[in-house]
C-alpha positions as CSV (number, residue, x, y, z in Angstrom):
1,M,163.1,152.0,4.1
2,N,160.6,152.6,6.8
3,A,159.3,149.0,6.6
4,F,162.9,147.9,7.3
5,D,163.1,150.2,10.3
6,G,159.7,148.9,11.6
7,A,160.8,145.3,11.4
8,M,164.2,145.9,12.8
9,T,162.9,148.0,15.7
10,S,160.2,145.5,16.5
11,L,162.8,142.7,16.4
12,G,165.0,144.7,18.8
13,V,162.0,145.1,21.2
14,V,161.2,141.4,21.1
15,V,164.8,140.3,21.7
16,G,165.2,142.9,24.4
17,S,162.0,141.7,26.1
18,Y,163.2,138.2,25.9
19,I,166.5,139.1,27.5
20,A,164.7,141.0,30.2
21,T,162.5,138.0,30.8
22,V,159.3,139.9,30.3
23,E,156.4,137.7,31.4
24,D,153.4,139.7,30.4
25,P,152.7,139.8,26.6
26,K,150.8,143.1,27.1
27,D,154.1,144.8,28.0
28,V,155.7,143.6,24.8
29,L,152.6,144.6,22.8
30,D,152.5,148.1,24.3
31,I,156.2,148.7,23.5
32,I,155.9,147.5,19.9
33,I,152.7,149.4,19.3
34,L,154.1,152.6,20.8
35,G,157.3,152.3,18.8
36,A,155.3,151.6,15.6
37,V,153.0,154.5,16.1
38,A,156.0,156.8,16.8
39,M,157.8,155.6,13.6
40,A,154.5,156.0,11.7
41,I,154.1,159.6,12.8
42,S,157.8,160.3,12.2
43,G,157.6,158.7,8.7
44,F,154.4,160.5,7.8
45,T,155.5,164.0,8.9
46,G,159.1,163.7,7.7
47,T,158.1,162.4,4.3
48,Y,155.3,165.0,3.9
49,M,157.6,167.9,4.8
50,V,160.4,166.7,2.5
51,E,158.0,165.9,-0.4
52,S,156.2,169.3,0.1
53,A,159.5,171.2,0.0
54,E,160.7,169.4,-3.1
55,R,157.3,170.0,-4.9
56,K,157.3,173.6,-3.8
57,R,160.8,174.1,-5.3
58,R,159.6,172.5,-8.5
59,L,156.4,174.7,-8.5
60,N,158.6,177.8,-8.2
61,E,160.5,176.6,-11.3
62,I,157.3,176.0,-13.2
63,E,155.9,179.4,-12.3
64,E,158.9,181.0,-13.9
65,S,158.9,178.9,-17.0
66,N,155.3,178.0,-17.7
67,P,152.7,179.7,-15.4
68,S,149.7,178.1,-17.1
69,E,150.7,174.7,-15.7
70,V,150.8,175.9,-12.1
71,P,147.2,175.0,-11.0
72,A,147.5,171.4,-12.3
73,Y,150.9,170.9,-10.8
74,R,149.9,172.4,-7.5
75,R,147.0,169.8,-7.2
76,A,149.3,167.0,-8.2
77,A,152.0,168.1,-5.8
78,R,149.6,168.0,-2.9
79,F,148.4,164.6,-3.8
80,V,151.8,163.1,-4.3
81,S,153.1,164.6,-1.0
82,A,150.2,163.2,0.9
83,F,150.3,159.8,-0.8
84,A,154.0,159.4,-0.2
85,A,153.6,160.4,3.4
86,V,150.8,157.8,4.0
87,V,152.9,155.1,2.4
88,D,156.0,156.0,4.4
89,G,154.0,156.4,7.6
90,S,152.1,153.1,7.4
91,A,155.2,151.0,6.4
92,P,156.8,150.7,9.8
93,F,153.5,149.9,11.5
94,L,152.7,147.2,8.9
95,A,156.2,145.7,9.2
96,S,155.7,145.4,13.0
97,L,152.6,143.3,12.6
98,P,154.6,140.0,12.4
99,C,156.0,140.8,15.8
100,L,152.7,142.1,17.2
101,L,150.5,139.2,16.3
102,P,152.2,136.5,18.4
103,F,152.0,138.6,21.5
104,A,148.4,139.4,20.8
105,F,147.7,135.6,20.6
106,A,149.6,135.2,23.9
107,Y,147.7,138.0,25.5
108,W,144.4,136.3,24.4
109,G,145.7,133.0,25.9
110,M,145.9,131.3,22.6
111,I,149.7,130.6,22.9
112,E,152.3,130.7,25.6
113,I,154.6,133.8,25.8
114,H,157.7,131.8,25.1
115,V,156.1,130.6,21.8
116,A,155.2,134.2,21.1
117,F,158.9,135.2,21.4
118,Y,160.0,132.6,18.9
119,A,157.1,133.3,16.5
120,A,157.8,137.0,16.6
121,I,161.5,136.6,15.9
122,G,160.6,134.3,12.9
123,G,157.9,136.8,11.8
124,A,160.4,139.7,12.0
125,L,162.9,137.8,9.9
126,A,160.2,136.9,7.4
127,A,159.2,140.5,7.1
128,L,162.9,141.5,6.6
129,F,163.2,138.8,3.9
130,A,160.1,140.2,2.2
131,V,161.5,143.7,2.2
132,G,164.8,142.5,0.8
133,A,163.0,140.4,-1.8
134,F,161.0,143.5,-2.8
135,L,164.1,145.6,-3.1
136,G,165.8,142.8,-5.2
137,R,162.8,142.8,-7.5
138,I,162.9,146.6,-7.9
139,S,166.7,146.6,-8.6
140,E,166.4,143.5,-10.8
141,D,168.9,141.7,-8.5
142,S,168.4,138.3,-7.1
143,I,165.3,138.2,-5.0
144,I,166.6,135.4,-2.8
145,Y,170.0,137.0,-2.3
146,S,168.5,140.4,-1.4
147,G,166.1,138.8,1.0
148,V,168.8,136.8,2.7
149,K,170.9,140.0,3.1
150,M,168.1,141.5,5.1
151,V,167.7,138.4,7.2
152,V,171.4,138.4,8.0
153,A,171.1,142.1,9.1
154,G,168.2,141.1,11.4
155,T,170.1,138.1,12.7
156,L,173.1,140.3,13.5
157,V,170.8,142.7,15.4
158,A,169.4,139.8,17.5
159,L,172.8,138.4,18.2
160,I,174.3,141.7,19.2
161,A,171.3,142.3,21.5
162,L,171.7,138.8,23.0
163,L,175.4,139.4,23.6
164,L,174.8,142.8,25.2
165,G,172.1,141.3,27.3
166,Q,174.5,138.8,28.9
167,Q,176.7,141.4,30.4
């Protein structure tokens, strides 16, 4: 879920920057990075708090029914909470990389900024397809269909942003 949020937010930043005719790739880089870091911190802390609360509730149940299992469960609960938080925290940042890289190349003078805009949009849509395909695989649905649904959602975000930007 957080990967989807990271890709969609980065796509929104790219389209918004395009509409605003941003000329400096560093400006786009800064916004995407700050948004990705904010989503990473939010994903990490939110997941850690939720996972910890759920594990604590389960620990309380175990303490009542089988106190001898408490030490092992407590260690496992801490690990699972931290691991889930790291995964959820890193997902939006990793999903923003396909948008970040083209602007990094533009910043380093390797490509023009207008090329970076198109590459970033393509990268965001590819990231969304990958997330959808992954979800399709997990749910044992069509990988292609699930990926295309995510791309359609991303395309709608871009089109809505373009329409709103023309007013």
